[in-house]
N, C-alpha and C positions, 0 to 999 in steps of 0.2 A: 428493130425487131420485125420479123415477117408479119404480113397482114393476116395470114391464115395459119393457125396452129393445128397440127394433126391431133385428132381426138385420142388416138391410140398409137403409142410408139412401142416398138419392141427392140431390144438390144441384146446382142450376143456379147457376153462378158469375156472377151478374149485378150490374152497377153499378160496375164498375171505372172506366170512362171518366167517369161522372157524379161519382164520388168525386174524381177528379183535378181536374175542373172546379170543384168546391166549394173545392178548395185553391188554385185559380188556376194550375194547371199544364196542360201539354199533355195532352189527353185520354188518349192511349195510355200516359202515365206511370203511370196508375192500375193498369195490369196488374202493375207491380212490387209494389204494395201487395197486390194480390190473390194473387200468388204467395207472398208472405211469410205471408199468412194461412193458406195451405194447410198449411204446416208445423205451425202451431198446431192446425189442425183434426184432423190425423192423431193428434196427441197426445191431444186431447179424446176422440176416438172410442175410442181404445184404453182410456183411463181409464174411460169410461162402459160399456164392454163391447160396443160395436158390432163386428160381425165383418166387415162388407163395406160399402164406400163407393164410390159411383159419382159421378163429377164431370163435369158438362157443361162442358168447357174450351174447345172450339173447334168450331164447327159448319161444315158444308159451305158455308153461306151466308156465313160470316165471311171466306172467301177473296175476296169481292167488296170488302172494305175497301181503303182507300188503301194504296199500296205502303209508305209510311213507317211506318204502323201495323203492317202485316203483318211488315215486316222487324224491327221492334222486338219484336213478339211471338215471331217465329221464333227470335230470339236468346235470348229467355227460355226458350223450350221446349228449345232445344239445350243450354243451360247446365244447366237443371234435370234433364233426363233423363240427361245425362252425369254430373252430380254424384251422382245417385242410385246409380250403380254403385259408389260409394265411400263411401256414407253408413253410418256405424256403426249408427244407429237402425234402418235397414231390415233389416240382416242380423242384428243382435242380437235384434230383436223378431220375426224371421221374417215380414216383411211381403211379401206378393206384389204385384208391380206388373203390371197388365194395361192394355193400351191398345187401345181398340176404335174402329173407324171405317175410312174409306178412307185408310189411312196412306200409300198410294202418292201421294197428292196433295201430300205434304210434300216439301221438298228431301231429297235422298238422305241427307245426314249426319244430319238430324233423324230420319228414318225408321230409320236404322241404330241410333241411340241408343235409340229406343223398343224396337226388337226386341232390343237387347242387354240392357236391364234386365229385359225379360220373360223372357228365357232364363235370366238369372242368378238370378231369384227364383221360377221356376216351381214349385219344390218347397216353397216356404214356405207354411205353412198357418195361421198364427195370425191374420192379418188381411189382407184383400184390398182393394186400391185399384184401381178401374177408371177410367182417364182416357178420356173420350169425346172423341176428337180427329178432325177432319175427319168429324164425326158428324152424322147426321140420322136420325130415326126412320123416316121413309118410305123413305129410301135404304137403311136397314138391312133393311127388309122386302123391298124390291126385290132387293137382293143375295141375300137368303135364297131367294127364289123362283127366281132365276137358278141358284143352287147346286142347288136341287131339280130344276130342269128338266134340268140336265146329267146327272143320274143316270138319265134316261130312264124314269122310273116312270110308271105310269098315273095319270091325274088322280084316279081314284077312290081311290087309295092316299094322297093328300095329306090330312093331318089337322093339327090344332093342335100336337100333340107334334112332328111332323116339322118344322113351321115353326119352333117354339121351338128345336129342336136345331140349326137352320141359321142362327140369328141370331149376331151378334157376341157378345151377352151372353145367356147362358142363364138366369141367375137373375133374380128379380123383386124390386124394392124394396118394403119394407113402408111406407116413408115417403119422400116426395119434398118437399124444401124449396126454395122459390125466394125468395131475398132480392132486393132491388132495387125492390120496389113494384109490379112488373108482375103482372097476374093472367092468365096464359096459360101453356100448356105448351111452346110454341115447338119442336115437333118433337122432343121429348126422350122417349126410351123409349116410343114410341108403342104398341108391342105389350106390353111388360113392365109398364107402369104402370096397366093398366086397373082393377086393384083396389087400387092403392096409395092411401094417404092423402096428400093434397096439402095443404101449408101454405104460404101466401104471406106473406112478411115484408117490412115497409116499409123496413127498414135496407138500405143498399147492402152488397154482399159484403165489402169491406174493413172495414166497421164491425161485422160479425157477430162475436159473442162466444160464449164457452162457455155463458154464462147464456142466450143466445138459443137455442142448441142444446138445452139442458135444457128450456126452455119449450116448444119444439116437441115434445119427447119426452113431456112432461106432457100436452100437448093430444092427442097421438097416443093416449095411454092413456085419455083421456076419451071417445074416439070408439068407437062400436060397429062393428066390421068385419063386414059381412054377406056379402061375396063373391057378391052377387047373389041370395042365398037369402031 
């Protein structure tokens, strides 16, 4: 195992539909496999000593998908966030669940389940999981600027720290992993990931293993982070 484990890891959960097609199933059925993989991922991260995990789960653009797929996904989201409120591993391990994005875009019941688990775990401090839902990096910056403008401050007072404090997510990932074979950032953590190390993995998300995560951490250790210096 690598000598230095990144404190904050972010992952783009890409490739669920292509995985289902490989199995000869309806594309959206792949999201079930992706959701099951998440439970394994949380365990791996805790075992490896990662303290914060941010997951790109559903973008603002994803709302443009076919109604049948969205309904299928929304049902998964509802069941998962409702079940979290009763999961022993979350409360025994003091896992904090945070959901970032334009949550009001979701049906009311799903939004309420997201807000519910956030409230129940807000004092947990051992491990934090951020679910990026109805999320877009440009939209996040836009919403941050709107928030700043409402405070009626002078333009000369706006600085990077103020913008950061107005974002959905204040922390910055050390490492961003994108399974699925695509080599682009897809509007994910546009502000926060400017100095993150990005690793692109050929495997689809449901195929991702603990060994793949360890390989990414080893590669992270082999890189020299300069932060523009």
